[in-house]
Structure formats: C-alpha cells, structure tokens
N, CA, C and O atoms as a DFTB+ gen file, in Angstrom:
688 C
 N C O
     1  1      94.147     106.716     103.378
     2  2      94.682     105.633     104.163
     3  2      95.859     106.169     104.969
     4  3      96.772     106.785     104.419
     5  1      95.830     105.926     106.293
     6  2      96.957     106.382     107.100
     7  2      97.169     105.449     108.283
     8  3      96.245     104.795     108.768
     9  1      98.420     105.412     108.729
    10  2      98.801     104.638     109.897
    11  2      98.924     105.601     111.065
    12  3      99.648     106.593     110.982
    13  1      98.215     105.311     112.158
    14  2      98.172     106.197     113.316
    15  2      98.637     105.424     114.546
    16  3      98.189     104.306     114.801
    17  1      99.535     106.036     115.294
    18  2     100.005     105.418     116.536
    19  2      98.844     105.336     117.523
    20  3      98.099     106.301     117.695
    21  1      98.695     104.191     118.164
    22  2      97.622     104.004     119.139
    23  2      97.744     105.023     120.264
    24  3      98.842     105.407     120.665
    25  1      96.595     105.446     120.757
    26  2      96.536     106.397     121.865
    27  2      95.392     105.977     122.780
    28  3      94.778     104.929     122.583
    29  1      95.115     106.798     123.773
    30  2      94.007     106.501     124.681
    31  2      92.652     106.775     124.042
    32  3      91.620     106.391     124.593
    33  1      92.642     107.434     122.887
    34  2      91.402     107.698     122.151
    35  2      91.197     106.598     121.117
    36  3      91.952     106.524     120.148
    37  1      90.191     105.742     121.301
    38  2      89.999     104.644     120.353
    39  2      89.452     105.140     119.011
    40  3      88.573     106.000     118.983
    41  1      89.963     104.607     117.907
    42  2      89.418     104.979     116.605
    43  2      88.057     104.327     116.385
    44  3      87.713     103.345     117.043
    45  1      87.302     104.877     115.468
    46  2      85.996     104.319     115.132
    47  2      86.172     102.896     114.597
    48  3      86.989     102.650     113.710
    49  1      85.399     101.976     115.145
    50  2      85.451     100.587     114.712
    51  2      86.394      99.709     115.517
    52  3      86.490      98.511     115.249
    53  1      87.096     100.276     116.504
    54  2      88.060      99.479     117.267
    55  2      87.384      98.342     118.021
    56  3      87.903      97.227     118.059
    57  1      86.237      98.616     118.617
    58  2      85.561      97.573     119.390
    59  2      85.242      96.372     118.501
    60  3      85.406      95.228     118.923
    61  1      84.785      96.628     117.268
    62  2      84.481      95.541     116.340
    63  2      85.749      94.755     115.995
    64  3      85.726      93.526     115.949
    65  1      86.849      95.462     115.755
    66  2      88.105      94.785     115.436
    67  2      88.540      93.899     116.596
    68  3      88.947      92.756     116.385
    69  1      88.459      94.415     117.815
    70  2      88.873      93.642     118.984
    71  2      87.973      92.432     119.198
    72  3      88.449      91.365     119.585
    73  1      86.675      92.591     118.949
    74  2      85.761      91.457     119.078
    75  2      86.098      90.391     118.046
    76  3      86.073      89.198     118.352
    77  1      86.414      90.816     116.821
    78  2      86.757      89.868     115.770
    79  2      88.071      89.158     116.080
    80  3      88.195      87.949     115.886
    81  1      89.034      89.910     116.557
    82  2      90.343      89.348     116.882
    83  2      90.261      88.436     118.102
    84  3      90.939      87.410     118.170
    85  1      89.429      88.819     119.057
    86  2      89.231      88.002     120.251
    87  2      90.429      88.002     121.175
    88  3      91.379      88.763     120.994
    89  1      90.365      87.145     122.156
    90  2      91.436      87.087     123.149
    91  2      92.603      86.227     122.685
    92  3      93.699      86.324     123.237
    93  1      92.379      85.380     121.667
    94  2      93.436      84.454     121.250
    95  2      94.109      84.827     119.941
    96  3      95.236      84.392     119.702
    97  1      93.470      85.613     119.083
    98  2      94.097      86.035     117.835
    99  2      93.804      85.118     116.667
   100  3      92.923      84.261     116.724
   101  1      94.577      85.323     115.592
   102  2      94.369      84.582     114.353
   103  2      95.668      84.560     113.551
   104  3      96.385      85.559     113.497
   105  1      95.970      83.422     112.930
   106  2      97.142      83.281     112.050
   107  2      98.435      83.773     112.687
   108  3      99.254      84.406     112.021
   109  1      98.621      83.488     113.960
   110  2      99.854      83.888     114.620
   111  2      99.841      85.294     115.187
   112  3     100.745      85.657     115.940
   113  1      98.830      86.106     114.844
   114  2      98.722      87.455     115.411
   115  2      97.977      87.307     116.722
   116  3      96.810      86.916     116.737
   117  1      98.646      87.619     117.824
   118  2      98.077      87.411     119.148
   119  2      96.869      88.317     119.381
   120  3      96.813      89.443     118.887
   121  1      95.920      87.808     120.133
   122  2      94.743      88.588     120.484
   123  2      95.055      89.593     121.584
   124  3      96.214      89.860     121.899
   125  1      93.999      90.136     122.152
   126  2      94.155      91.181     123.160
   127  2      94.409      90.625     124.551
   128  3      94.943      91.317     125.418
   129  1      94.027      89.384     124.756
   130  2      94.153      88.825     126.096
   131  2      93.028      89.254     127.014
   132  3      92.970      88.829     128.168
   133  1      92.131      90.093     126.514
   134  2      91.005      90.539     127.330
   135  2      89.811      90.834     126.428
   136  3      89.986      91.139     125.248
   137  1      88.595      90.744     126.976
   138  2      87.410      91.007     126.171
   139  2      87.344      92.462     125.721
   140  3      88.002      93.332     126.291
   141  1      86.538      92.711     124.689
   142  2      86.465      94.056     124.105
   143  2      85.358      94.911     124.708
   144  3      84.947      95.895     124.093
   145  1      84.860      94.563     125.899
   146  2      83.785      95.385     126.463
   147  2      84.327      96.739     126.915
   148  3      85.534      96.921     127.071
   149  1      83.426      97.668     127.118
   150  2      83.798      99.053     127.406
   151  2      84.627      99.188     128.675
   152  3      85.527     100.024     128.737
   153  1      84.337      98.376     129.689
   154  2      85.071      98.481     130.952
   155  2      86.559      98.201     130.781
   156  3      87.391      98.801     131.461
   157  1      86.890      97.295     129.874
   158  2      88.296      96.933     129.722
   159  2      88.972      97.672     128.573
   160  3      90.193      97.592     128.440
   161  1      88.225      98.386     127.741
   162  2      88.831      99.079     126.605
   163  2      89.840     100.120     127.077
   164  3      90.935     100.219     126.522
   165  1      89.482     100.888     128.087
   166  2      90.402     101.910     128.599
   167  2      91.670     101.270     129.154
   168  3      92.770     101.775     128.928
   169  1      91.525     100.166     129.876
   170  2      92.719      99.507     130.419
   171  2      93.546      98.873     129.303
   172  3      94.774      98.849     129.380
   173  1      92.883      98.360     128.269
   174  2      93.606      97.811     127.118
   175  2      94.421      98.907     126.435
   176  3      95.600      98.711     126.141
   177  1      93.800     100.054     126.183
   178  2      94.515     101.161     125.537
   179  2      95.667     101.650     126.413
   180  3      96.735     101.984     125.902
   181  1      95.455     101.692     127.722
   182  2      96.539     102.085     128.623
   183  2      97.682     101.080     128.558
   184  3      98.852     101.462     128.608
   185  1      97.351      99.805     128.449
   186  2      98.413      98.794     128.363
   187  2      99.220      98.964     127.075
   188  3     100.420      98.692     127.061
   189  1      98.575      99.411     125.995
   190  2      99.307      99.689     124.748
   191  2     100.276     100.847     124.940
   192  3     101.399     100.815     124.436
   193  1      99.834     101.882     125.679
   194  2     100.715     103.021     125.956
   195  2     101.907     102.573     126.809
   196  3     103.044     102.981     126.571
   197  1     101.626     101.731     127.802
   198  2     102.698     101.215     128.655
   199  2     103.706     100.414     127.835
   200  3     104.914     100.582     127.998
   201  1     103.209      99.537     126.947
   202  2     104.116      98.733     126.129
   203  2     104.974      99.615     125.231
   204  3     106.159      99.345     125.039
   205  1     104.378     100.660     124.686
   206  2     105.122     101.579     123.823
   207  2     106.251     102.256     124.597
   208  3     107.339     102.473     124.064
   209  1     105.982     102.582     125.851
   210  2     106.965     103.275     126.689
   211  2     107.874     102.330     127.469
   212  3     108.761     102.780     128.195
   213  1     107.660     101.028     127.323
   214  2     108.481     100.063     128.050
   215  2     108.148      99.977     129.524
   216  3     108.968      99.519     130.320
   217  1     106.950     100.414     129.902
   218  2     106.538     100.414     131.310
   219  2     105.710      99.169     131.626
   220  3     104.943      98.688     130.792
   221  1     105.878      98.664     132.833
   222  2     105.081      97.537     133.332
   223  2     105.159      96.300     132.438
   224  3     104.181      95.564     132.305
   225  1     106.317      96.074     131.830
   226  2     106.488      94.918     130.954
   227  2     106.906      93.691     131.753
   228  3     107.621      93.793     132.751
   229  1     106.449      92.536     131.298
   230  2     106.958      91.293     131.860
   231  2     108.445      91.210     131.512
   232  3     108.878      91.797     130.520
   233  1     109.228      90.494     132.311
   234  2     110.677      90.439     132.064
   235  2     111.055      89.973     130.653
   236  3     112.066      90.421     130.112
   237  1     110.264      89.086     130.053
   238  2     110.606      88.549     128.736
   239  2     110.065      89.398     127.573
   240  3     110.291      89.051     126.414
   241  1     109.364      90.492     127.856
   242  2     108.782      91.335     126.818
   243  2     109.706      92.492     126.477
   244  3     110.599      92.844     127.248
   245  1     109.477      93.076     125.310
   246  2     110.225      94.256     124.867
   247  2     109.226      95.370     124.561
   248  3     108.045      95.092     124.352
   249  1     109.677      96.623     124.530
   250  2     108.766      97.699     124.133
   251  2     108.165      97.418     122.752
   252  3     108.833      96.890     121.863
   253  1     106.900      97.781     122.596
   254  2     106.175      97.506     121.357
   255  2     105.180      98.635     121.107
   256  3     104.441      99.034     122.007
   257  1     105.169      99.138     119.890
   258  2     104.229     100.190     119.509
   259  2     103.120      99.586     118.666
   260  3     103.379      98.792     117.762
   261  1     101.884      99.966     118.965
   262  2     100.719      99.525     118.204
   263  2     100.249     100.668     117.322
   264  3     100.227     101.826     117.737
   265  1      99.873     100.321     116.092
   266  2      99.374     101.300     115.119
   267  2      98.025     100.848     114.589
   268  3      97.753      99.653     114.468
   269  1      97.182     101.833     114.272
   270  2      95.893     101.572     113.630
   271  2      96.017     101.986     112.165
   272  3      96.574     103.042     111.866
   273  1      95.506     101.169     111.258
   274  2      95.385     101.568     109.858
   275  2      93.961     102.067     109.673
   276  3      92.997     101.322     109.850
   277  1      93.844     103.358     109.311
   278  2      92.533     103.989     109.146
   279  2      92.277     104.266     107.678
   280  3      93.179     104.662     106.940
   281  1      91.029     104.051     107.262
   282  2      90.670     104.370     105.880
   283  2      90.352     105.861     105.766
   284  3      90.513     106.608     106.732
   285  1      89.908     106.288     104.601
   286  2      89.655     107.716     104.363
   287  2      88.503     108.273     105.192
   288  3      88.373     109.489     105.336
   289  1      87.660     107.383     105.743
   290  2      86.563     107.817     106.619
   291  2      86.958     107.710     108.093
   292  3      86.104     107.816     108.974
   293  1      88.251     107.498     108.363
   294  2      88.777     107.378     109.729
   295  2      88.282     106.116     110.437
   296  3      88.298     106.054     111.666
   297  1      87.845     105.112     109.679
   298  2      87.433     103.821     110.236
   299  2      88.654     102.914     110.299
   300  3      89.459     102.886     109.368
   301  1      88.793     102.183     111.379
   302  2      89.914     101.256     111.487
   303  2      89.687     100.062     110.565
   304  3      88.602      99.482     110.541
   305  1      90.714      99.703     109.813
   306  2      90.645      98.527     108.948
   307  2      91.703      97.494     109.331
   308  3      91.650      96.349     108.882
   309  1      92.673      97.907     110.169
   310  2      93.716      96.973     110.573
   311  2      94.533      97.507     111.726
   312  3      94.410      98.668     112.118
   313  1      95.370      96.635     112.261
   314  2      96.247      96.973     113.382
   315  2      97.603      96.328     113.133
   316  3      97.684      95.216     112.612
   317  1      98.661      97.026     113.507
   318  2      99.997      96.426     113.449
   319  2     100.700      96.656     114.772
   320  3     100.391      97.588     115.515
   321  1     101.649      95.785     115.042
   322  2     102.457      95.882     116.254
   323  2     103.917      95.833     115.851
   324  3     104.337      94.957     115.095
   325  1     104.680      96.777     116.359
   326  2     106.102      96.887     116.043
   327  2     106.915      96.726     117.324
   328  3     106.882      97.582     118.208
   329  1     107.634      95.632     117.405
   330  2     108.509      95.395     118.552
   331  2     109.820      96.125     118.304
   332  3     110.410      96.003     117.231
   333  1     110.272      96.878     119.286
   334  2     111.424      97.756     119.115
   335  2     112.740      97.002     119.025
   336  3     113.715      97.529     118.489
   337  1     112.785      95.797     119.533
   338  2     113.991      94.970     119.476
   339  2     113.564      93.513     119.556
   340  3     112.398      93.207     119.807
   341  1     114.523      92.619     119.339
   342  2     114.228      91.190     119.370
   343  2     114.909      90.518     120.553
   344  3     116.081      90.767     120.836
   345  1     114.164      89.671     121.231
   346  2     114.740      88.762     122.217
   347  2     115.093      87.477     121.464
   348  3     114.786      87.352     120.279
   349  1     115.726      86.537     122.133
   350  2     116.001      85.251     121.484
   351  2     114.702      84.569     121.064
   352  3     114.632      83.960     119.997
   353  1     113.676      84.674     121.907
   354  2     112.389      84.059     121.570
   355  2     111.769      84.717     120.339
   356  3     111.278      84.015     119.455
   357  1     111.780      86.056     120.263
   358  2     111.214      86.759     119.111
   359  2     112.044      86.546     117.854
   360  3     111.507      86.563     116.746
   361  1     113.331      86.348     118.012
   362  2     114.199      86.053     116.878
   363  2     113.811      84.717     116.263
   364  3     113.922      84.526     115.052
   365  1     113.361      83.805     117.096
   366  2     112.925      82.503     116.613
   367  2     111.516      82.582     116.025
   368  3     111.285      82.099     114.916
   369  1     110.582      83.176     116.744
   370  2     109.179      83.224     116.310
   371  2     108.532      84.494     116.848
   372  3     108.527      84.727     118.056
   373  1     107.996      85.299     115.971
   374  2     107.324      86.542     116.360
   375  2     107.867      87.722     115.596
   376  3     107.104      88.492     115.013
   377  1     109.175      87.874     115.593
   378  2     109.800      88.932     114.816
   379  2     109.501      90.329     115.319
   380  3     109.022      90.523     116.436
   381  1     109.797      91.296     114.463
   382  2     109.574      92.707     114.789
   383  2     108.120      93.136     114.583
   384  3     107.593      93.932     115.361
   385  1     107.472      92.613     113.544
   386  2     106.181      93.161     113.116
   387  2     105.132      92.067     113.007
   388  3     105.385      90.979     112.491
   389  1     103.943      92.392     113.510
   390  2     102.760      91.584     113.283
   391  2     101.655      92.519     112.837
   392  3     101.622      93.679     113.245
   393  1     100.752      92.029     112.004
   394  2      99.644      92.883     111.560
   395  2      98.394      92.042     111.373
   396  3      98.458      90.825     111.201
   397  1      97.256      92.722     111.411
   398  2      95.957      92.072     111.278
   399  2      95.036      93.021     110.528
   400  3      94.984      94.214     110.829
   401  1      94.309      92.488     109.549
   402  2      93.328      93.264     108.787
   403  2      91.959      92.635     109.026
   404  3      91.810      91.413     108.993
   405  1      90.961      93.487     109.268
   406  2      89.594      92.996     109.450
   407  2      89.212      92.065     108.304
   408  3      89.549      92.327     107.149
   409  1      88.519      90.991     108.617
   410  2      88.133      90.019     107.582
   411  2      87.356      90.677     106.445
   412  3      87.553      90.340     105.278
   413  1      86.480      91.609     106.784
   414  2      85.663      92.269     105.750
   415  2      86.478      93.209     104.867
   416  3      85.993      93.658     103.829
   417  1      87.711      93.508     105.269
   418  2      88.545      94.455     104.526
   419  2      89.709      93.771     103.798
   420  3      90.560      94.442     103.214
   421  1      89.739      92.467     103.835
   422  2      90.828      91.743     103.174
   423  2      90.633      91.731     101.661
   424  3      89.533      91.953     101.155
   425  1      91.726      91.467     100.958
   426  2      91.768      91.423      99.490
   427  2      91.533      92.801      98.877
   428  3      91.044      92.922      97.754
   429  1      91.892      93.834      99.634
   430  2      91.767      95.213      99.148
   431  2      93.116      95.931      99.163
   432  3      93.179      97.132      98.902
   433  1      94.188      95.209      99.466
   434  2      95.516      95.811      99.501
   435  2      95.914      96.377     100.850
   436  3      97.004      96.932     100.985
   437  1      95.046      96.250     101.860
   438  2      95.349      96.840     103.163
   439  2      96.494      96.125     103.883
   440  3      97.247      96.757     104.623
   441  1      96.631      94.823     103.675
   442  2      97.738      94.099     104.292
   443  2      99.075      94.632     103.804
   444  3      99.992      94.854     104.595
   445  1      99.179      94.835     102.506
   446  2     100.396      95.396     101.925
   447  2     100.641      96.809     102.457
   448  3     101.769      97.166     102.794
   449  1      99.582      97.601     102.530
   450  2      99.701      98.982     103.011
   451  2     100.140      99.030     104.467
   452  3     101.038      99.796     104.816
   453  1      99.522      98.227     105.317
   454  2      99.864      98.293     106.740
   455  2     101.296      97.826     106.985
   456  3     101.992      98.387     107.832
   457  1     101.746      96.799     106.250
   458  2     103.127      96.366     106.431
   459  2     104.091      97.431     105.917
   460  3     105.067      97.756     106.592
   461  1     103.832      97.971     104.745
   462  2     104.715      98.997     104.172
   463  2     104.856     100.188     105.119
   464  3     105.967     100.659     105.360
   465  1     103.737     100.674     105.654
   466  2     103.778     101.830     106.554
   467  2     104.427     101.490     107.900
   468  3     105.095     102.336     108.494
   469  1     104.237     100.276     108.376
   470  2     104.876      99.874     109.630
   471  2     106.382      99.724     109.441
   472  3     107.148      99.991     110.367
   473  1     106.812      99.305     108.266
   474  2     108.250      99.240     107.973
   475  2     108.879     100.632     108.004
   476  3     110.025     100.787     108.426
   477  1     108.132     101.644     107.559
   478  2     108.620     103.031     107.648
   479  2     108.854     103.394     109.109
   480  3     109.871     104.003     109.443
   481  1     107.918     103.024     109.982
   482  2     108.063     103.305     111.417
   483  2     109.243     102.530     112.006
   484  3     109.954     103.048     112.867
   485  1     109.454     101.309     111.553
   486  2     110.594     100.517     112.029
   487  2     111.908     101.207     111.664
   488  3     112.836     101.262     112.471
   489  1     111.975     101.722     110.461
   490  2     113.172     102.447     110.014
   491  2     113.420     103.660     110.913
   492  3     114.565     103.954     111.257
   493  1     112.348     104.364     111.294
   494  2     112.479     105.533     112.177
   495  2     113.045     105.147     113.545
   496  3     113.709     105.953     114.194
   497  1     112.780     103.911     113.979
   498  2     113.307     103.432     115.260
   499  2     114.761     102.985     115.144
   500  3     115.386     102.629     116.142
   501  1     115.296     103.004     113.931
   502  2     116.678     102.590     113.728
   503  2     116.849     101.113     113.435
   504  3     117.970     100.603     113.444
   505  1     115.758     100.425     113.179
   506  2     115.843      99.005     112.831
   507  2     116.356      98.907     111.393
   508  3     115.756      99.468     110.476
   509  1     117.457      98.200     111.204
   510  2     118.079      98.066     109.882
   511  2     117.514      96.894     109.084
   512  3     117.391      96.961     107.861
   513  1     117.172      95.816     109.798
   514  2     116.585      94.629     109.179
   515  2     115.412      94.207     110.050
   516  3     115.570      93.979     111.249
   517  1     114.244      94.104     109.446
   518  2     113.048      93.722     110.194
   519  2     112.737      92.255     109.938
   520  3     112.784      91.783     108.802
   521  1     112.421      91.548     111.005
   522  2     112.043      90.142     110.908
   523  2     110.529      90.020     110.949
   524  3     109.863      90.601     111.807
   525  1     110.001      89.254     110.005
   526  2     108.575      88.969     109.916
   527  2     108.423      87.458     109.939
   528  3     109.096      86.763     109.179
   529  1     107.550      86.931     110.799
   530  2     107.273      85.499     110.780
   531  2     105.835      85.301     110.316
   532  3     104.923      86.002     110.755
   533  1     105.650      84.331     109.420
   534  2     104.362      84.108     108.772
   535  2     104.066      82.613     108.779
   536  3     104.913      81.810     108.387
   537  1     102.872      82.238     109.222
   538  2     102.496      80.828     109.164
   539  2     102.557      80.371     107.710
   540  3     102.104      81.080     106.811
   541  1     103.116      79.189     107.484
   542  2     103.403      78.713     106.128
   543  2     102.160      78.480     105.280
   544  3     102.256      78.433     104.053
   545  1     100.999      78.335     105.904
   546  2      99.774      78.169     105.117
   547  2      99.024      79.489     104.906
   548  3      97.936      79.492     104.330
   549  1      99.589      80.600     105.362
   550  2      98.965      81.920     105.202
   551  2      99.495      82.550     103.909
   552  3     100.343      83.442     103.936
   553  1      98.980      82.067     102.792
   554  2      99.474      82.468     101.469
   555  2      99.370      83.978     101.241
   556  3     100.320      84.560     100.717
   557  1      98.264      84.646     101.607
   558  2      98.219      86.102     101.399
   559  2      99.347      86.840     102.125
   560  3      99.951      87.748     101.554
   561  1      99.639      86.463     103.378
   562  2     100.707      87.144     104.117
   563  2     102.089      86.805     103.566
   564  3     103.000      87.630     103.631
   565  1     102.251      85.606     103.029
   566  2     103.517      85.257     102.370
   567  2     103.735      86.185     101.184
   568  3     104.830      86.718     101.002
   569  1     102.692      86.380     100.374
   570  2     102.796      87.285      99.215
   571  2     103.097      88.712      99.657
   572  3     103.892      89.405      99.022
   573  1     102.468      89.153     100.740
   574  2     102.690      90.513     101.250
   575  2     104.135      90.668     101.727
   576  3     104.783      91.668     101.418
   577  1     104.640      89.698     102.470
   578  2     106.029      89.758     102.947
   579  2     106.989      89.843     101.766
   580  3     107.908      90.661     101.769
   581  1     106.782      89.010     100.772
   582  2     107.675      88.989      99.611
   583  2     107.543      90.258      98.780
   584  3     108.538      90.748      98.246
   585  1     106.332      90.798      98.661
   586  2     106.124      92.038      97.899
   587  2     106.799      93.232      98.560
   588  3     107.097      94.225      97.897
   589  1     107.042      93.139      99.863
   590  2     107.700      94.222     100.600
   591  2     109.188      93.961     100.812
   592  3     109.810      94.553     101.695
   593  1     109.747      93.082     100.007
   594  2     111.185      92.832     100.046
   595  2     111.614      91.723     100.978
   596  3     112.810      91.545     101.211
   597  1     110.671      90.974     101.516
   598  2     111.021      89.899     102.436
   599  2     111.835      88.805     101.766
   600  3     111.469      88.292     100.709
   601  1     112.945      88.460     102.400
   602  2     113.812      87.376     101.936
   603  2     113.653      86.205     102.897
   604  3     113.946      86.317     104.088
   605  1     113.187      85.081     102.364
   606  2     112.958      83.901     103.194
   607  2     114.281      83.372     103.735
   608  3     115.197      83.064     102.973
   609  1     114.372      83.271     105.066
   610  2     115.565      82.678     105.671
   611  2     115.376      81.183     105.889
   612  3     116.238      80.381     105.531
   613  1     114.224      80.807     106.489
   614  2     113.975      79.391     106.736
   615  2     112.530      79.181     107.159
   616  3     111.757      80.128     107.306
   617  1     112.190      77.906     107.350
   618  2     110.899      77.514     107.907
   619  2     111.176      76.746     109.193
   620  3     112.148      75.998     109.290
   621  1     110.304      76.943     110.178
   622  2     110.464      76.288     111.474
   623  2     109.106      75.841     111.996
   624  3     108.064      76.232     111.470
   625  1     109.134      75.024     113.027
   626  2     107.924      74.622     113.732
   627  2     107.849      75.379     115.044
   628  3     108.843      75.494     115.761
   629  1     106.650      75.904     115.361
   630  2     106.495      76.565     116.656
   631  2     106.188      75.522     117.736
   632  3     106.164      74.321     117.469
   633  1     105.956      76.005     118.954
   634  2     105.711      75.110     120.096
   635  2     104.496      74.216     119.897
   636  3     104.421      73.129     120.469
   637  1     103.530      74.679     119.075
   638  2     102.308      73.913     118.836
   639  2     102.402      73.041     117.593
   640  3     101.421      72.411     117.199
   641  1     103.577      73.001     116.973
   642  2     103.759      72.192     115.773
   643  2     103.293      72.865     114.496
   644  3     103.135      72.202     113.470
   645  1     103.068      74.187     114.543
   646  2     102.639      74.937     113.358
   647  2     103.882      75.391     112.595
   648  3     104.793      75.987     113.170
   649  1     103.907      75.104     111.297
   650  2     105.022      75.490     110.446
   651  2     104.905      76.970     110.086
   652  3     103.833      77.438     109.703
   653  1     106.004      77.698     110.209
   654  2     106.004      79.114     109.856
   655  2     107.300      79.471     109.146
   656  3     108.309      78.774     109.256
   657  1     107.242      80.574     108.415
   658  2     108.388      81.075     107.666
   659  2     108.939      82.314     108.341
   660  3     108.203      83.077     108.967
   661  1     110.252      82.505     108.207
   662  2     110.921      83.692     108.743
   663  2     111.470      84.501     107.574
   664  3     112.290      84.016     106.795
   665  1     111.005      85.736     107.465
   666  2     111.434      86.648     106.402
   667  2     112.185      87.827     106.999
   668  3     111.761      88.387     108.010
   669  1     113.303      88.210     106.378
   670  2     114.031      89.420     106.737
   671  2     113.797      90.462     105.658
   672  3     113.836      90.157     104.466
   673  1     113.551      91.701     106.088
   674  2     113.355      92.817     105.164
   675  2     114.401      93.872     105.484
   676  3     114.419      94.419     106.587
   677  1     115.278      94.161     104.517
   678  2     116.310      95.185     104.702
   679  2     115.680      96.569     104.655
   680  3     114.916      96.882     103.742
   681  1     116.006      97.393     105.645
   682  2     115.441      98.739     105.739
   683  2     116.486      99.823     105.528
   684  3     116.150     101.006     105.470
   685  1     117.756      99.427     105.413
   686  2     118.847     100.395     105.257
   687  2     118.744     101.184     104.027
   688  3     119.593     102.035     103.766
C-alpha cells in the first residue's frame, strides 16, 4: 500500500474511480467536474498538476495536491486531496484534506490508511494543524477522523443544509 502524488501518468483503475466518483462526488468529496472519457483524462490530469503548482487557479482557490492510494498490485483504491492552506471558506467547510475510497474497497482499512498517509504529506508542507470536515451522517469517516487524532471542534450546516463536523488534527 502506498500513496503516490498524481502525475500525468494515470494509475491502473483511475478511469473506473473517476466514473464511480462522477462529476458531482459523494459524501462531501467533490467530483471531477468532467466526464472520465479518454479525451478529457489528459486535461483532467493536467489540471491536477496545475492545482498542485498553483497555476491557473480561480481567485478563491488555493494550491492543492492530489494523491492516489495504490494497493500492492499498483491498482488505485482511493484518492486524497491536500489543500496547502485554508481560505475563510475552507476554514468553514472543506478543510485541508478530502479523501475517497472506491466503494468495492471500503471496510478494508483503506480510509484510515489514506488519511494517515495524507497527514504525513501535510506535515511535510509545514501544516501544524489539519482541518478535516466530515458529513455528520458519514459514520465510517467520523471513526477514521477520530482514529487519526481528530478533535471535534463543532458541527455546522453547509449551504445545502447538510450537517457536518469539523475536526482538527495536530501534526506538530
């Protein structure tokens, strides 16, 4: 099991993950915003490189690194996104880290693994405290946040009226 920084070379199984995630996402983890067909895969991967480098960002966005969680056969089982800093909007909802595990790979410990490894990357960026936001009905992710040292600060409602929790994880 390893966490690999996204590159222009797609890992095995990425197309399936993107199709499953779709353009809108799941449980607060945003989708790709574009279909997973071959024509757009290269542009999607390039957009990930741009976000990592802080290039071509919308004014309200911050640099963000995407990582793939690969199993021992080099198959993708999950994806995480690490925002390098927080805006006021991300401080309220979104936080530093979001992650997604393929539905067929859930309940195998991969959620815990991807968060733990992404927290290591956050520490390398100099982030002292990482914010994680979790929808309040997403019990598995609540357990994962707490198992990784997450301290519940509060619960809030998002713009759509969805209740979510805000967890801080000390990385110092």
